MILUM-940255 format. One record per residue: residue in one letter; x, y, z of N, C-alpha, C, CB in turn. Coordinates in steps of 0.2 Angstrom, whole numbers, plus 5000, padded with zeros to 4 digits. Glycine has a CB too. Layout:
// residues N
<vomar><r>A</r><n_x>X</n_x><n_y>Y</n_y><n_z>Z</n_z><ca_x>X</ca_x><ca_y>Y</ca_y><ca_z>Z</ca_z><c_x>X</c_x><c_y>Y</c_y><c_z>Z</c_z><cb_x>X</cb_x><cb_y>Y</cb_y><cb_z>Z</cb_z></vomar>
...
// end
This chain:
// residues 86
<vomar><r>X</r><n_x>5005</n_x><n_y>4994</n_y><n_z>5000</n_z><ca_x>4999</ca_x><ca_y>5000</ca_y><ca_z>5000</ca_z><c_x>5005</c_x><c_y>5007</c_y><c_z>5000</c_z><cb_x>4992</cb_x><cb_y>4999</cb_y><cb_z>5008</cb_z></vomar>
<vomar><r>X</r><n_x>5004</n_x><n_y>5011</n_y><n_z>4997</n_z><ca_x>5006</ca_x><ca_y>5019</ca_y><ca_z>4995</ca_z><c_x>5003</c_x><c_y>5022</c_y><c_z>4999</c_z><cb_x>5004</cb_x><cb_y>5023</cb_y><cb_z>4989</cb_z></vomar>
<vomar><r>X</r><n_x>5008</n_x><n_y>5026</n_y><n_z>5002</n_z><ca_x>5005</ca_x><ca_y>5030</ca_y><ca_z>5007</ca_z><c_x>5006</c_x><c_y>5037</c_y><c_z>5001</c_z><cb_x>5010</cb_x><cb_y>5031</cb_y><cb_z>5015</cb_z></vomar>
<vomar><r>X</r><n_x>5000</n_x><n_y>5044</n_y><n_z>5007</n_z><ca_x>5001</ca_x><ca_y>5051</ca_y><ca_z>5003</ca_z><c_x>5009</c_x><c_y>5052</c_y><c_z>5003</c_z><cb_x>4997</cb_x><cb_y>5057</cb_y><cb_z>5007</cb_z></vomar>
<vomar><r>X</r><n_x>5011</n_x><n_y>5053</n_y><n_z>5009</n_z><ca_x>5019</ca_x><ca_y>5056</ca_y><ca_z>5013</ca_z><c_x>5021</c_x><c_y>5051</c_y><c_z>5012</c_z><cb_x>5020</cb_x><cb_y>5060</cb_y><cb_z>5021</cb_z></vomar>
<vomar><r>X</r><n_x>5031</n_x><n_y>5053</n_y><n_z>5013</n_z><ca_x>5036</ca_x><ca_y>5048</ca_y><ca_z>5013</ca_z><c_x>5036</c_x><c_y>5045</c_y><c_z>5019</c_z><cb_x>5041</cb_x><cb_y>5051</cb_y><cb_z>5012</cb_z></vomar>
<vomar><r>X</r><n_x>5042</n_x><n_y>5045</n_y><n_z>5022</n_z><ca_x>5045</ca_x><ca_y>5044</ca_y><ca_z>5028</ca_z><c_x>5041</c_x><c_y>5048</c_y><c_z>5033</c_z><cb_x>5052</cb_x><cb_y>5046</cb_y><cb_z>5028</cb_z></vomar>
<vomar><r>X</r><n_x>5037</n_x><n_y>5046</n_y><n_z>5039</n_z><ca_x>5033</ca_x><ca_y>5049</ca_y><ca_z>5045</ca_z><c_x>5040</c_x><c_y>5051</c_y><c_z>5049</c_z><cb_x>5025</cb_x><cb_y>5043</cb_y><cb_z>5050</cb_z></vomar>
<vomar><r>X</r><n_x>5045</n_x><n_y>5048</n_y><n_z>5050</n_z><ca_x>5051</ca_x><ca_y>5052</ca_y><ca_z>5054</ca_z><c_x>5054</c_x><c_y>5058</c_y><c_z>5053</c_z><cb_x>5055</cb_x><cb_y>5049</cb_y><cb_z>5055</cb_z></vomar>
<vomar><r>X</r><n_x>5053</n_x><n_y>5059</n_y><n_z>5046</n_z><ca_x>5055</ca_x><ca_y>5066</ca_y><ca_z>5044</ca_z><c_x>5050</c_x><c_y>5071</c_y><c_z>5045</c_z><cb_x>5057</cb_x><cb_y>5067</cb_y><cb_z>5038</cb_z></vomar>
<vomar><r>X</r><n_x>5045</n_x><n_y>5070</n_y><n_z>5049</n_z><ca_x>5041</ca_x><ca_y>5076</ca_y><ca_z>5050</ca_z><c_x>5039</c_x><c_y>5075</c_y><c_z>5059</c_z><cb_x>5032</cb_x><cb_y>5076</cb_y><cb_z>5045</cb_z></vomar>
<vomar><r>X</r><n_x>5044</n_x><n_y>5071</n_y><n_z>5062</n_z><ca_x>5045</ca_x><ca_y>5072</ca_y><ca_z>5068</ca_z><c_x>5047</c_x><c_y>5078</c_y><c_z>5072</c_z><cb_x>5049</cb_x><cb_y>5068</cb_y><cb_z>5069</cb_z></vomar>
<vomar><r>X</r><n_x>5044</n_x><n_y>5080</n_y><n_z>5077</n_z><ca_x>5047</ca_x><ca_y>5085</ca_y><ca_z>5082</ca_z><c_x>5046</c_x><c_y>5083</c_y><c_z>5088</c_z><cb_x>5045</cb_x><cb_y>5092</cb_y><cb_z>5081</cb_z></vomar>
<vomar><r>X</r><n_x>5052</n_x><n_y>5085</n_y><n_z>5091</n_z><ca_x>5054</ca_x><ca_y>5084</ca_y><ca_z>5099</ca_z><c_x>5049</c_x><c_y>5088</c_y><c_z>5103</c_z><cb_x>5062</cb_x><cb_y>5088</cb_y><cb_z>5101</cb_z></vomar>
<vomar><r>X</r><n_x>5046</n_x><n_y>5085</n_y><n_z>5108</n_z><ca_x>5043</ca_x><ca_y>5092</ca_y><ca_z>5113</ca_z><c_x>5047</c_x><c_y>5093</c_y><c_z>5120</c_z><cb_x>5034</cb_x><cb_y>5089</cb_y><cb_z>5116</cb_z></vomar>
<vomar><r>X</r><n_x>5052</n_x><n_y>5090</n_y><n_z>5119</n_z><ca_x>5058</ca_x><ca_y>5090</ca_y><ca_z>5126</ca_z><c_x>5059</c_x><c_y>5099</c_y><c_z>5124</c_z><cb_x>5067</cb_x><cb_y>5085</cb_y><cb_z>5125</cb_z></vomar>
<vomar><r>X</r><n_x>5060</n_x><n_y>5100</n_y><n_z>5130</n_z><ca_x>5060</ca_x><ca_y>5107</ca_y><ca_z>5133</ca_z><c_x>5066</c_x><c_y>5107</c_y><c_z>5136</c_z><cb_x>5055</cb_x><cb_y>5110</cb_y><cb_z>5138</cb_z></vomar>
<vomar><r>X</r><n_x>5071</n_x><n_y>5113</n_y><n_z>5139</n_z><ca_x>5073</ca_x><ca_y>5115</ca_y><ca_z>5142</ca_z><c_x>5069</c_x><c_y>5117</c_y><c_z>5149</c_z><cb_x>5076</cb_x><cb_y>5118</cb_y><cb_z>5139</cb_z></vomar>
<vomar><r>X</r><n_x>5070</n_x><n_y>5114</n_y><n_z>5155</n_z><ca_x>5069</ca_x><ca_y>5116</ca_y><ca_z>5161</ca_z><c_x>5072</c_x><c_y>5123</c_y><c_z>5164</c_z><cb_x>5071</cb_x><cb_y>5111</cb_y><cb_z>5164</cb_z></vomar>
<vomar><r>X</r><n_x>5067</n_x><n_y>5129</n_y><n_z>5165</n_z><ca_x>5072</ca_x><ca_y>5134</ca_y><ca_z>5167</ca_z><c_x>5068</c_x><c_y>5137</c_y><c_z>5173</c_z><cb_x>5074</cb_x><cb_y>5140</cb_y><cb_z>5160</cb_z></vomar>
<vomar><r>X</r><n_x>5069</n_x><n_y>5137</n_y><n_z>5178</n_z><ca_x>5066</ca_x><ca_y>5142</ca_y><ca_z>5185</ca_z><c_x>5070</c_x><c_y>5149</c_y><c_z>5184</c_z><cb_x>5068</cb_x><cb_y>5137</cb_y><cb_z>5194</cb_z></vomar>
<vomar><r>X</r><n_x>5066</n_x><n_y>5155</n_y><n_z>5184</n_z><ca_x>5067</ca_x><ca_y>5160</ca_y><ca_z>5182</ca_z><c_x>5074</c_x><c_y>5162</c_y><c_z>5189</c_z><cb_x>5058</cb_x><cb_y>5163</cb_y><cb_z>5182</cb_z></vomar>
<vomar><r>X</r><n_x>5079</n_x><n_y>5165</n_y><n_z>5188</n_z><ca_x>5085</ca_x><ca_y>5165</ca_y><ca_z>5194</ca_z><c_x>5088</c_x><c_y>5160</c_y><c_z>5194</c_z><cb_x>5083</cb_x><cb_y>5167</cb_y><cb_z>5201</cb_z></vomar>
<vomar><r>X</r><n_x>5088</n_x><n_y>5155</n_y><n_z>5191</n_z><ca_x>5093</ca_x><ca_y>5149</ca_y><ca_z>5192</ca_z><c_x>5100</c_x><c_y>5150</c_y><c_z>5187</c_z><cb_x>5090</cb_x><cb_y>5141</cb_y><cb_z>5190</cb_z></vomar>
<vomar><r>X</r><n_x>5104</n_x><n_y>5145</n_y><n_z>5190</n_z><ca_x>5111</ca_x><ca_y>5146</ca_y><ca_z>5186</ca_z><c_x>5110</c_x><c_y>5145</c_y><c_z>5179</c_z><cb_x>5116</cb_x><cb_y>5142</cb_y><cb_z>5189</cb_z></vomar>
<vomar><r>X</r><n_x>5116</n_x><n_y>5147</n_y><n_z>5173</n_z><ca_x>5113</ca_x><ca_y>5144</ca_y><ca_z>5168</ca_z><c_x>5114</c_x><c_y>5136</c_y><c_z>5168</c_z><cb_x>5115</cb_x><cb_y>5148</cb_y><cb_z>5164</cb_z></vomar>
<vomar><r>X</r><n_x>5112</n_x><n_y>5132</n_y><n_z>5161</n_z><ca_x>5112</ca_x><ca_y>5126</ca_y><ca_z>5158</ca_z><c_x>5117</c_x><c_y>5127</c_y><c_z>5154</c_z><cb_x>5106</cb_x><cb_y>5124</cb_y><cb_z>5156</cb_z></vomar>
<vomar><r>X</r><n_x>5122</n_x><n_y>5121</n_y><n_z>5157</n_z><ca_x>5128</ca_x><ca_y>5120</ca_y><ca_z>5153</ca_z><c_x>5127</c_x><c_y>5112</c_y><c_z>5149</c_z><cb_x>5136</cb_x><cb_y>5120</cb_y><cb_z>5161</cb_z></vomar>
<vomar><r>X</r><n_x>5131</n_x><n_y>5112</n_y><n_z>5143</n_z><ca_x>5129</ca_x><ca_y>5106</ca_y><ca_z>5139</ca_z><c_x>5138</c_x><c_y>5105</c_y><c_z>5140</c_z><cb_x>5124</cb_x><cb_y>5107</cb_y><cb_z>5131</cb_z></vomar>
<vomar><r>X</r><n_x>5138</n_x><n_y>5098</n_y><n_z>5139</n_z><ca_x>5146</ca_x><ca_y>5097</ca_y><ca_z>5138</ca_z><c_x>5145</c_x><c_y>5091</c_y><c_z>5130</c_z><cb_x>5151</cb_x><cb_y>5092</cb_y><cb_z>5148</cb_z></vomar>
<vomar><r>X</r><n_x>5150</n_x><n_y>5095</n_y><n_z>5125</n_z><ca_x>5149</ca_x><ca_y>5091</ca_y><ca_z>5119</ca_z><c_x>5153</c_x><c_y>5085</c_y><c_z>5120</c_z><cb_x>5151</cb_x><cb_y>5096</cb_y><cb_z>5113</cb_z></vomar>
<vomar><r>X</r><n_x>5150</n_x><n_y>5081</n_y><n_z>5115</n_z><ca_x>5152</ca_x><ca_y>5073</ca_y><ca_z>5115</ca_z><c_x>5154</c_x><c_y>5070</c_y><c_z>5111</c_z><cb_x>5147</cb_x><cb_y>5069</cb_y><cb_z>5115</cb_z></vomar>
<vomar><r>X</r><n_x>5152</n_x><n_y>5076</n_y><n_z>5104</n_z><ca_x>5153</ca_x><ca_y>5075</ca_y><ca_z>5098</ca_z><c_x>5157</c_x><c_y>5079</c_y><c_z>5093</c_z><cb_x>5147</cb_x><cb_y>5074</cb_y><cb_z>5096</cb_z></vomar>
<vomar><r>X</r><n_x>5161</n_x><n_y>5082</n_y><n_z>5090</n_z><ca_x>5163</ca_x><ca_y>5088</ca_y><ca_z>5088</ca_z><c_x>5159</c_x><c_y>5090</c_y><c_z>5081</c_z><cb_x>5171</cb_x><cb_y>5089</cb_y><cb_z>5088</cb_z></vomar>
<vomar><r>X</r><n_x>5159</n_x><n_y>5094</n_y><n_z>5080</n_z><ca_x>5153</ca_x><ca_y>5098</ca_y><ca_z>5075</ca_z><c_x>5157</c_x><c_y>5104</c_y><c_z>5070</c_z><cb_x>5146</cb_x><cb_y>5104</cb_y><cb_z>5081</cb_z></vomar>
<vomar><r>X</r><n_x>5158</n_x><n_y>5103</n_y><n_z>5064</n_z><ca_x>5163</ca_x><ca_y>5107</ca_y><ca_z>5058</ca_z><c_x>5157</c_x><c_y>5111</c_y><c_z>5058</c_z><cb_x>5166</cb_x><cb_y>5103</cb_y><cb_z>5050</cb_z></vomar>
<vomar><r>X</r><n_x>5155</n_x><n_y>5118</n_y><n_z>5057</n_z><ca_x>5150</ca_x><ca_y>5122</ca_y><ca_z>5055</ca_z><c_x>5151</c_x><c_y>5122</c_y><c_z>5048</c_z><cb_x>5151</cb_x><cb_y>5127</cb_y><cb_z>5058</cb_z></vomar>
<vomar><r>X</r><n_x>5143</n_x><n_y>5120</n_y><n_z>5046</n_z><ca_x>5141</ca_x><ca_y>5119</ca_y><ca_z>5039</ca_z><c_x>5136</c_x><c_y>5125</c_y><c_z>5034</c_z><cb_x>5136</cb_x><cb_y>5111</cb_y><cb_z>5039</cb_z></vomar>
<vomar><r>X</r><n_x>5136</n_x><n_y>5130</n_y><n_z>5041</n_z><ca_x>5134</ca_x><ca_y>5136</ca_y><ca_z>5039</ca_z><c_x>5136</c_x><c_y>5142</c_y><c_z>5042</c_z><cb_x>5128</cb_x><cb_y>5136</cb_y><cb_z>5040</cb_z></vomar>
<vomar><r>X</r><n_x>5136</n_x><n_y>5147</n_y><n_z>5040</n_z><ca_x>5139</ca_x><ca_y>5154</ca_y><ca_z>5045</ca_z><c_x>5135</c_x><c_y>5154</c_y><c_z>5051</c_z><cb_x>5137</cb_x><cb_y>5162</cb_y><cb_z>5042</cb_z></vomar>
<vomar><r>X</r><n_x>5128</n_x><n_y>5153</n_y><n_z>5052</n_z><ca_x>5125</ca_x><ca_y>5154</ca_y><ca_z>5061</ca_z><c_x>5126</c_x><c_y>5146</c_y><c_z>5065</c_z><cb_x>5115</cb_x><cb_y>5156</cb_y><cb_z>5061</cb_z></vomar>
<vomar><r>X</r><n_x>5130</n_x><n_y>5143</n_y><n_z>5062</n_z><ca_x>5133</ca_x><ca_y>5136</ca_y><ca_z>5066</ca_z><c_x>5140</c_x><c_y>5138</c_y><c_z>5073</c_z><cb_x>5138</cb_x><cb_y>5132</cb_y><cb_z>5058</cb_z></vomar>
<vomar><r>X</r><n_x>5139</n_x><n_y>5135</n_y><n_z>5075</n_z><ca_x>5146</ca_x><ca_y>5136</ca_y><ca_z>5079</ca_z><c_x>5150</c_x><c_y>5128</c_y><c_z>5079</c_z><cb_x>5143</cb_x><cb_y>5138</cb_y><cb_z>5088</cb_z></vomar>
<vomar><r>X</r><n_x>5156</n_x><n_y>5129</n_y><n_z>5081</n_z><ca_x>5162</ca_x><ca_y>5123</ca_y><ca_z>5081</ca_z><c_x>5161</c_x><c_y>5121</c_y><c_z>5086</c_z><cb_x>5170</cb_x><cb_y>5124</cb_y><cb_z>5080</cb_z></vomar>
<vomar><r>X</r><n_x>5161</n_x><n_y>5115</n_y><n_z>5087</n_z><ca_x>5160</ca_x><ca_y>5110</ca_y><ca_z>5094</ca_z><c_x>5168</c_x><c_y>5106</c_y><c_z>5094</c_z><cb_x>5153</cb_x><cb_y>5104</cb_y><cb_z>5093</cb_z></vomar>
<vomar><r>X</r><n_x>5170</n_x><n_y>5105</n_y><n_z>5098</n_z><ca_x>5175</ca_x><ca_y>5098</ca_y><ca_z>5101</ca_z><c_x>5172</c_x><c_y>5094</c_y><c_z>5107</c_z><cb_x>5184</cb_x><cb_y>5101</cb_y><cb_z>5104</cb_z></vomar>
<vomar><r>X</r><n_x>5175</n_x><n_y>5090</n_y><n_z>5106</n_z><ca_x>5173</ca_x><ca_y>5085</ca_y><ca_z>5112</ca_z><c_x>5175</c_x><c_y>5089</c_y><c_z>5118</c_z><cb_x>5177</cb_x><cb_y>5077</cb_y><cb_z>5112</cb_z></vomar>
<vomar><r>X</r><n_x>5169</n_x><n_y>5091</n_y><n_z>5122</n_z><ca_x>5172</ca_x><ca_y>5092</ca_y><ca_z>5129</ca_z><c_x>5170</c_x><c_y>5100</c_y><c_z>5130</c_z><cb_x>5180</cb_x><cb_y>5091</cb_y><cb_z>5129</cb_z></vomar>
<vomar><r>X</r><n_x>5170</n_x><n_y>5102</n_y><n_z>5127</n_z><ca_x>5169</ca_x><ca_y>5109</ca_y><ca_z>5126</ca_z><c_x>5161</c_x><c_y>5110</c_y><c_z>5129</c_z><cb_x>5170</cb_x><cb_y>5113</cb_y><cb_z>5118</cb_z></vomar>
<vomar><r>X</r><n_x>5161</n_x><n_y>5115</n_y><n_z>5133</n_z><ca_x>5155</ca_x><ca_y>5117</ca_y><ca_z>5137</ca_z><c_x>5152</c_x><c_y>5122</c_y><c_z>5133</c_z><cb_x>5157</cb_x><cb_y>5118</cb_y><cb_z>5144</cb_z></vomar>
<vomar><r>X</r><n_x>5144</n_x><n_y>5123</n_y><n_z>5134</n_z><ca_x>5139</ca_x><ca_y>5127</ca_y><ca_z>5129</ca_z><c_x>5136</c_x><c_y>5127</c_y><c_z>5134</c_z><cb_x>5136</cb_x><cb_y>5125</cb_y><cb_z>5123</cb_z></vomar>
<vomar><r>X</r><n_x>5134</n_x><n_y>5136</n_y><n_z>5135</n_z><ca_x>5129</ca_x><ca_y>5138</ca_y><ca_z>5137</ca_z><c_x>5123</c_x><c_y>5139</c_y><c_z>5132</c_z><cb_x>5132</cb_x><cb_y>5144</cb_y><cb_z>5141</cb_z></vomar>
<vomar><r>X</r><n_x>5119</n_x><n_y>5135</n_y><n_z>5135</n_z><ca_x>5112</ca_x><ca_y>5135</ca_y><ca_z>5131</ca_z><c_x>5108</c_x><c_y>5138</c_y><c_z>5130</c_z><cb_x>5109</cb_x><cb_y>5132</cb_y><cb_z>5132</cb_z></vomar>
<vomar><r>X</r><n_x>5106</n_x><n_y>5140</n_y><n_z>5127</n_z><ca_x>5098</ca_x><ca_y>5147</ca_y><ca_z>5126</ca_z><c_x>5093</c_x><c_y>5145</c_y><c_z>5122</c_z><cb_x>5100</cb_x><cb_y>5154</cb_y><cb_z>5122</cb_z></vomar>
<vomar><r>X</r><n_x>5091</n_x><n_y>5138</n_y><n_z>5121</n_z><ca_x>5085</ca_x><ca_y>5137</ca_y><ca_z>5117</ca_z><c_x>5087</c_x><c_y>5128</c_y><c_z>5115</c_z><cb_x>5084</cb_x><cb_y>5143</cb_y><cb_z>5110</cb_z></vomar>
<vomar><r>X</r><n_x>5080</n_x><n_y>5126</n_y><n_z>5111</n_z><ca_x>5080</ca_x><ca_y>5121</ca_y><ca_z>5110</ca_z><c_x>5075</c_x><c_y>5124</c_y><c_z>5102</c_z><cb_x>5077</cb_x><cb_y>5115</cb_y><cb_z>5116</cb_z></vomar>
<vomar><r>X</r><n_x>5078</n_x><n_y>5121</n_y><n_z>5095</n_z><ca_x>5074</ca_x><ca_y>5124</ca_y><ca_z>5091</ca_z><c_x>5068</c_x><c_y>5119</c_y><c_z>5089</c_z><cb_x>5078</cb_x><cb_y>5128</cb_y><cb_z>5085</cb_z></vomar>
<vomar><r>X</r><n_x>5069</n_x><n_y>5113</n_y><n_z>5091</n_z><ca_x>5064</ca_x><ca_y>5108</ca_y><ca_z>5087</ca_z><c_x>5064</c_x><c_y>5105</c_y><c_z>5083</c_z><cb_x>5061</cb_x><cb_y>5110</cb_y><cb_z>5087</cb_z></vomar>
<vomar><r>X</r><n_x>5071</n_x><n_y>5106</n_y><n_z>5080</n_z><ca_x>5071</ca_x><ca_y>5104</ca_y><ca_z>5073</ca_z><c_x>5078</c_x><c_y>5100</c_y><c_z>5072</c_z><cb_x>5070</cb_x><cb_y>5112</cb_y><cb_z>5068</cb_z></vomar>
<vomar><r>X</r><n_x>5079</n_x><n_y>5097</n_y><n_z>5080</n_z><ca_x>5085</ca_x><ca_y>5095</ca_y><ca_z>5078</ca_z><c_x>5091</c_x><c_y>5099</c_y><c_z>5080</c_z><cb_x>5085</cb_x><cb_y>5095</cb_y><cb_z>5070</cb_z></vomar>
<vomar><r>X</r><n_x>5092</n_x><n_y>5105</n_y><n_z>5082</n_z><ca_x>5096</ca_x><ca_y>5110</ca_y><ca_z>5082</ca_z><c_x>5096</c_x><c_y>5113</c_y><c_z>5091</c_z><cb_x>5093</cb_x><cb_y>5117</cb_y><cb_z>5076</cb_z></vomar>
<vomar><r>X</r><n_x>5100</n_x><n_y>5115</n_y><n_z>5092</n_z><ca_x>5100</ca_x><ca_y>5121</ca_y><ca_z>5097</ca_z><c_x>5104</c_x><c_y>5126</c_y><c_z>5098</c_z><cb_x>5100</cb_x><cb_y>5118</cb_y><cb_z>5103</cb_z></vomar>
<vomar><r>X</r><n_x>5101</n_x><n_y>5133</n_y><n_z>5100</n_z><ca_x>5106</ca_x><ca_y>5139</ca_y><ca_z>5101</ca_z><c_x>5112</c_x><c_y>5139</c_y><c_z>5107</c_z><cb_x>5101</cb_x><cb_y>5146</cb_y><cb_z>5103</cb_z></vomar>
<vomar><r>X</r><n_x>5115</n_x><n_y>5140</n_y><n_z>5108</n_z><ca_x>5120</ca_x><ca_y>5141</ca_y><ca_z>5112</ca_z><c_x>5125</c_x><c_y>5144</c_y><c_z>5111</c_z><cb_x>5122</cb_x><cb_y>5138</cb_y><cb_z>5115</cb_z></vomar>
<vomar><r>X</r><n_x>5131</n_x><n_y>5145</n_y><n_z>5116</n_z><ca_x>5137</ca_x><ca_y>5149</ca_y><ca_z>5115</ca_z><c_x>5142</c_x><c_y>5144</c_y><c_z>5118</c_z><cb_x>5137</cb_x><cb_y>5156</cb_y><cb_z>5119</cb_z></vomar>
<vomar><r>X</r><n_x>5147</n_x><n_y>5143</n_y><n_z>5113</n_z><ca_x>5153</ca_x><ca_y>5139</ca_y><ca_z>5116</ca_z><c_x>5156</c_x><c_y>5142</c_y><c_z>5120</c_z><cb_x>5157</cb_x><cb_y>5137</cb_y><cb_z>5111</cb_z></vomar>
<vomar><r>X</r><n_x>5160</n_x><n_y>5139</n_y><n_z>5127</n_z><ca_x>5162</ca_x><ca_y>5144</ca_y><ca_z>5132</ca_z><c_x>5169</c_x><c_y>5143</c_y><c_z>5129</c_z><cb_x>5160</cb_x><cb_y>5142</cb_y><cb_z>5141</cb_z></vomar>
<vomar><r>X</r><n_x>5171</n_x><n_y>5139</n_y><n_z>5126</n_z><ca_x>5179</ca_x><ca_y>5138</ca_y><ca_z>5124</ca_z><c_x>5180</c_x><c_y>5145</c_y><c_z>5118</c_z><cb_x>5180</cb_x><cb_y>5129</cb_y><cb_z>5120</cb_z></vomar>
<vomar><r>X</r><n_x>5175</n_x><n_y>5146</n_y><n_z>5115</n_z><ca_x>5177</ca_x><ca_y>5150</ca_y><ca_z>5110</ca_z><c_x>5173</c_x><c_y>5156</c_y><c_z>5110</c_z><cb_x>5177</cb_x><cb_y>5147</cb_y><cb_z>5104</cb_z></vomar>
<vomar><r>X</r><n_x>5169</n_x><n_y>5156</n_y><n_z>5112</n_z><ca_x>5164</ca_x><ca_y>5164</ca_y><ca_z>5113</ca_z><c_x>5159</c_x><c_y>5165</c_y><c_z>5110</c_z><cb_x>5168</cb_x><cb_y>5170</cb_y><cb_z>5111</cb_z></vomar>
<vomar><r>X</r><n_x>5160</n_x><n_y>5160</n_y><n_z>5102</n_z><ca_x>5153</ca_x><ca_y>5161</ca_y><ca_z>5099</ca_z><c_x>5146</c_x><c_y>5157</c_y><c_z>5100</c_z><cb_x>5155</cb_x><cb_y>5159</cb_y><cb_z>5091</cb_z></vomar>
<vomar><r>X</r><n_x>5141</n_x><n_y>5162</n_y><n_z>5098</n_z><ca_x>5134</ca_x><ca_y>5160</ca_y><ca_z>5098</ca_z><c_x>5133</c_x><c_y>5158</c_y><c_z>5091</c_z><cb_x>5129</cb_x><cb_y>5167</cb_y><cb_z>5101</cb_z></vomar>
<vomar><r>X</r><n_x>5130</n_x><n_y>5152</n_y><n_z>5093</n_z><ca_x>5126</ca_x><ca_y>5151</ca_y><ca_z>5087</ca_z><c_x>5122</c_x><c_y>5143</c_y><c_z>5088</c_z><cb_x>5132</cb_x><cb_y>5151</cb_y><cb_z>5080</cb_z></vomar>
<vomar><r>X</r><n_x>5119</n_x><n_y>5138</n_y><n_z>5081</n_z><ca_x>5116</ca_x><ca_y>5134</ca_y><ca_z>5083</ca_z><c_x>5120</c_x><c_y>5128</c_y><c_z>5082</c_z><cb_x>5109</cb_x><cb_y>5134</cb_y><cb_z>5081</cb_z></vomar>
<vomar><r>X</r><n_x>5120</n_x><n_y>5122</n_y><n_z>5085</n_z><ca_x>5121</ca_x><ca_y>5115</ca_y><ca_z>5083</ca_z><c_x>5119</c_x><c_y>5110</c_y><c_z>5084</c_z><cb_x>5125</cb_x><cb_y>5112</cb_y><cb_z>5084</cb_z></vomar>
<vomar><r>X</r><n_x>5120</n_x><n_y>5104</n_y><n_z>5082</n_z><ca_x>5114</ca_x><ca_y>5097</ca_y><ca_z>5082</ca_z><c_x>5114</c_x><c_y>5096</c_y><c_z>5089</c_z><cb_x>5116</cb_x><cb_y>5089</cb_y><cb_z>5078</cb_z></vomar>
<vomar><r>X</r><n_x>5110</n_x><n_y>5095</n_y><n_z>5092</n_z><ca_x>5108</ca_x><ca_y>5093</ca_y><ca_z>5099</ca_z><c_x>5110</c_x><c_y>5087</c_y><c_z>5101</c_z><cb_x>5101</cb_x><cb_y>5092</cb_y><cb_z>5100</cb_z></vomar>
<vomar><r>X</r><n_x>5110</n_x><n_y>5083</n_y><n_z>5098</n_z><ca_x>5113</ca_x><ca_y>5073</ca_y><ca_z>5100</ca_z><c_x>5120</c_x><c_y>5076</c_y><c_z>5100</c_z><cb_x>5112</cb_x><cb_y>5066</cb_y><cb_z>5092</cb_z></vomar>
<vomar><r>X</r><n_x>5122</n_x><n_y>5083</n_y><n_z>5098</n_z><ca_x>5130</ca_x><ca_y>5081</ca_y><ca_z>5099</ca_z><c_x>5133</c_x><c_y>5082</c_y><c_z>5105</c_z><cb_x>5135</cb_x><cb_y>5084</cb_y><cb_z>5095</cb_z></vomar>
<vomar><r>X</r><n_x>5128</n_x><n_y>5086</n_y><n_z>5111</n_z><ca_x>5129</ca_x><ca_y>5088</ca_y><ca_z>5117</ca_z><c_x>5125</c_x><c_y>5086</c_y><c_z>5121</c_z><cb_x>5128</cb_x><cb_y>5094</cb_y><cb_z>5118</cb_z></vomar>
<vomar><r>X</r><n_x>5128</n_x><n_y>5085</n_y><n_z>5129</n_z><ca_x>5123</ca_x><ca_y>5082</ca_y><ca_z>5134</ca_z><c_x>5122</c_x><c_y>5085</c_y><c_z>5139</c_z><cb_x>5123</cb_x><cb_y>5074</cb_y><cb_z>5136</cb_z></vomar>
<vomar><r>X</r><n_x>5117</n_x><n_y>5085</n_y><n_z>5143</n_z><ca_x>5118</ca_x><ca_y>5088</ca_y><ca_z>5149</ca_z><c_x>5123</c_x><c_y>5089</c_y><c_z>5153</c_z><cb_x>5114</cb_x><cb_y>5086</cb_y><cb_z>5153</cb_z></vomar>
<vomar><r>X</r><n_x>5126</n_x><n_y>5094</n_y><n_z>5158</n_z><ca_x>5133</ca_x><ca_y>5093</ca_y><ca_z>5160</ca_z><c_x>5128</c_x><c_y>5092</c_y><c_z>5169</c_z><cb_x>5141</cb_x><cb_y>5101</cb_y><cb_z>5159</cb_z></vomar>
<vomar><r>X</r><n_x>5130</n_x><n_y>5087</n_y><n_z>5172</n_z><ca_x>5128</ca_x><ca_y>5087</ca_y><ca_z>5178</ca_z><c_x>5134</c_x><c_y>5088</c_y><c_z>5184</c_z><cb_x>5123</cb_x><cb_y>5080</cb_y><cb_z>5179</cb_z></vomar>
<vomar><r>X</r><n_x>5131</n_x><n_y>5093</n_y><n_z>5189</n_z><ca_x>5134</ca_x><ca_y>5095</ca_y><ca_z>5195</ca_z><c_x>5134</c_x><c_y>5089</c_y><c_z>5198</c_z><cb_x>5131</cb_x><cb_y>5101</cb_y><cb_z>5200</cb_z></vomar>
<vomar><r>X</r><n_x>5138</n_x><n_y>5091</n_y><n_z>5204</n_z><ca_x>5140</ca_x><ca_y>5086</ca_y><ca_z>5209</ca_z><c_x>5138</c_x><c_y>5089</c_y><c_z>5216</c_z><cb_x>5148</cb_x><cb_y>5083</cb_y><cb_z>5208</cb_z></vomar>
// end
């Protein structure tokens, strides 16, 4: 049976959001994979870079500032994980 649309996986949009309570400390992510920018609005990541997260774009990209370089831009969300404080 044929469908009217192709693979439904391409229409997926994450409902995950970043929890933020007003006045709390910034959220930091740690890059777990390197990323080379493919467009001028993307930022470079090296494994271990700390990223101050500004928001999730719900399209596979997040907005943040790389603490190592000071550059702000988007990066693939899956390439970074939440940094847990002990």
